[in-house]
N, C-alpha and C positions, 0 to 999 in steps of 0.2 A: 381568804375564802376557800372553803373546802372544794375539792374536785367535784364531789357529788352535787354541791349547790350550783356550780358553774354549769353542769350538765342539765340540771333541772331548769335553770333560767333560760338556757339556750333552747330547750324543748318548748317552754312557754312562748318565747319570742317567735319561734318557727310556727307554732300553732296559731298565734294571734295574727301573723302576717303571711297567710298562706299564698296569696297572689304574688307577693314579692319573693317569697321562697321559691315558688315554681319558676318565676322568671329568672331568678339568679341561677338556679340549677340548670335551666335551659341554656342560659348564656355560657355557663361553664362547659356544658356538654358540646355546644356548638363551637366554642373556642378550642376545646381539646380535639374535636373532630377535624377542624380546619388545620390546626398545627400538624396533626397526624397525616392528613391528606397532603399538606405541603411537603412534609418530610419524605413521604412515599413518592411523590412526584419528582422531588429533587433527586432521590436515590435512583429512581427509574431512569431519569434523564441522564444521570451520571453513568450508569451502566450502559445505556444505549450509545452515549457519546464515546465511551471507551471502546465499544465494539466497532464504532465508525473509525476511530483512530487506528485500531489494529488492522482494519480492512483497508485503510487508506495507504498504508505503507509501513515498512519496518522503521521504527523510531530510532534505531541505531545505525541506519544507513544514510549516507550522504552522496548525492549525485553531483559529479564534478565535470564541468565543461571547460573548453578552451577559452582563454581570454582573447578577445578579438578587438582590435582597434579599427574604427571605421574611417579614420582620417589618414592622410599621407599619400605618397605616390602609389602604394599598393591598391588604393581604392579606385584608381583610374581604370577605364575600360581599355583592355589590351586588344590589339589587332591580331587576327588569326593568321598563322602561316604553318606550313607543313615541316618546318625546321625542327631540329632537336631542342632549340632554345624554347620553342613554344611548349613542347612536352615538359620541359623542366619547369616552366612557369605554371603549367597546369598542376604539376606535382606539388609545387610550393603552395598553390592556392588550396589544394586539398589538405596539406599539412597545417595550413593556417587555421583551419576550422576543426581539425581532427586531433584527438589525443593519440599519443604514441606509446611505445613500450618504455621510453625514457620518462614520460609523464607518470606512468604506472610506478616505476621504481622511485621516482621523486616523492610521490604521494605516500608510498609505503613507508617512507622515513619520517613522516609527520607523527608527532607524539599522539598516542591514544588510538592510532589507526591500526587495527588488527589485520585487515586483509583488503586488498584492492582487486576488484573484478572488472575487467574490461566489458563493455557492452558489445558482445560479439554480434556481428551482422549475420542474419540468416538468409541472405539473398541467394545462397547456393542451393537452397532446398527447392527442387522443381515441383515435387508432388508428394502426396501422402496417400497411402492406401492401408486398409485394415485387413486382418486375417479373416474377416467375415464377408469380404466383398472383393472383387477384382477391379472395381472402379478406382480410378485415380482422381484425386481432388487437389485443388490448389488452395490450401488453407492458409490462414495467418499463423505463422510459427514464431513464437517468442521464447525468451529465456526467463526462467524463474530465478531471479538474481538473489532475492532476499526472503525473509520470513513473513512477508505480508500475509495476513490471515485470508483464508479462502473458505467458501462454503461448498461442501461436497454433496453431490447427489448420490454418490457411491464411492467406496474406497476411502483411503486415508493416507496422509503423508506425515512423516516425522518432522515437526517444526515447519510444516507447510512447504517443505523443500523436497523435490524429487531427487532420488539418487541416480547415479550413473546407470544408464540402461532403462530408466523409467520415464514415463511420459504422462501428462495430464491432458485430457481432452474435454471440451465443453459438452454439456448436456445437449445443446442444440445440434451437435454433429452426430449424435448417436444413431438416429434412424438412417441418415444418408450414408453412413459408413457400414450399414448392414447389421447393426446390433438391435436386438429386440427391446432392450431397456438398458439403463445405466449400469445396473448390477451385473448384467451378462457381459459387459465390456471389460470388467476388471479381470486382469490376467491375460487378456488377449493382446495381439501384437499390432502395432502401428509401424509401417515401413515407410521411411523417407527416402526419396530419390534425390541424390546429390549430383551437382554438376561441378567438375573440376574447373578451377579458375582460368587456366590457360587452354582448356579443351575447346576445339572448334565444333565439336558435336553438339547437337541440340537435344540429345537424349541424355539420360542419367548415366554418369560414369561410375556410380557406386550407389549401393543401397545399404541403409542401416536399419535394424529392427529394434524397436523399443517396446517394453511391456507397459500396458496401461495400468497404472497404479491407483489412479483416482479419476473421477469425473466431477468437474466443478460446475457451478451454476451461479447465476446472479443472486444477489441478496439485497434486502432493503438497506443494510448497513454498508454496502459497497457502493461508493459514489461513482466510480469510473470502472465499469466492467466491459471488457472486450473479449468475445469468444475467440479462443486461439488454442492451437496445440502448443503446450508448454513443456519445454525440455529442460534438463538439468544444465548447470554451468559446465560440467565436464563434457557432456555430449555436445554442448554448444561450441566449446573450444575445438573439439574434434571436427565438427562440421565446418567451422570457420577455417581451420588449418588446411582442410582438404580443398575448400572452394576458393580460398584467397590466392591470387596469383603469387607464385614463389618469387618473382622478380620485383615485387613491390613490398615496401615495409608495412608492418602491421599498423592499421589505423582504425580508431574507434570514435564513434560520435560522442561518447562520454564514458566515464568509468564510475563504478560504485565503490565508495570507501566504507568499510564496516568499522564502526567505532566500538571500543571496548566497553563503554558504559554510556547510558543515555545522558547522564549529567555532563559528559565531556563533548557532546555533539556541538554545542555552541562554540567551544574553544577550537575544535577542529575546523569548523566553518570559517571562523575568523582567521585562522592560520592559512587555510587554503585560499581564502579570498585575496591574499597578497599576490598570488601568482595566477589565479584562475578566477573565472566569473561564472555566474549562473550556478552557484553552489546552493543546493536546496536540500533540506532534510526531508527524506521521502515521506515521513509520516505526517509532516506539518503539525507536529504535536502542540506547538505553542498556540496556534490558532484554536485548536480544539480545547486546549486547556483554558483559554480565555472564555470560550463558549460555556465550558463547565462552570467556571467561576461566576459567569452571569446567571447561570441557572441556580446556583446555590444562593446568590444574592437575591434572586427573585423569591426563593422560598423564605429568605429572611424578611423580605418586605411583606410577604403574605402574613407572616407571624406578627410583624409590627402593626399592620392594618387590623388584624384580628384583635390585638390588644387595645388598639385605639378605639375600635368599635365597642369593645366590652365596657369602656369607660362610660358610654352613654346609657348603659343599662341601669346605672346607679341613679340616673336622673329620670 
């Protein structure tokens, strides 16, 4: 049969069954629209979830904690005395739950671990004041350990990491610290008052000044946001070294291991799990990946239901 005859016959059939033709065209349109809508929803969900993953933590960072056994003679309650033995027992109890420099060196030797950063304590910070006000505040001071995504009200950071001498302050602190708005705070100075570990004085023994590089704020994609003054790792080490008593060994609540590639995170976790516990990847990427997979499967089922529904149009 010639092509022109096929076209003519098709035209006659369409003209004779106008109702069925309209319904078929409508079904095709609805099906195409449903598939497109499902794909757009799936892609939007994937992008939103990826932003949540980036904001939840650095997917190449692993937090490592001391392995603690809850059974045995060490778990018994000890009687207090003012002897040197009691002080030694207290020191051992602290070491039992704390990471040390030896742990840092040991973890550094694990394959695929690029860098190990101790979780420096900021208990030595007494106060913070800005160049725009003489008032002293007692803010929460934390260390920006990794490249976890942040949302900024003003300013910016390379790889979401402050450099030495830089600081990030939350938008909620702007007015109290004397700034008119977030943009006006950029380039200004935040001064931290530090107390020396073995100093009997209740006043600051030293002050360090940091430049405001960015102002962060909460976001819909940030699951756990805490307003705080965020300092760099280098500045945190300087604060810790100054405020930590010199007669005591360095002790950290946990350390952060940076892995060379995201695909090696699981292998690093398994290796560290032999000697440590409470080893978590900061990004929780696997949970979010499963969520994404559910989202794409949902779009697939929408497509299947749409195809199933179109079958009934023929009857």
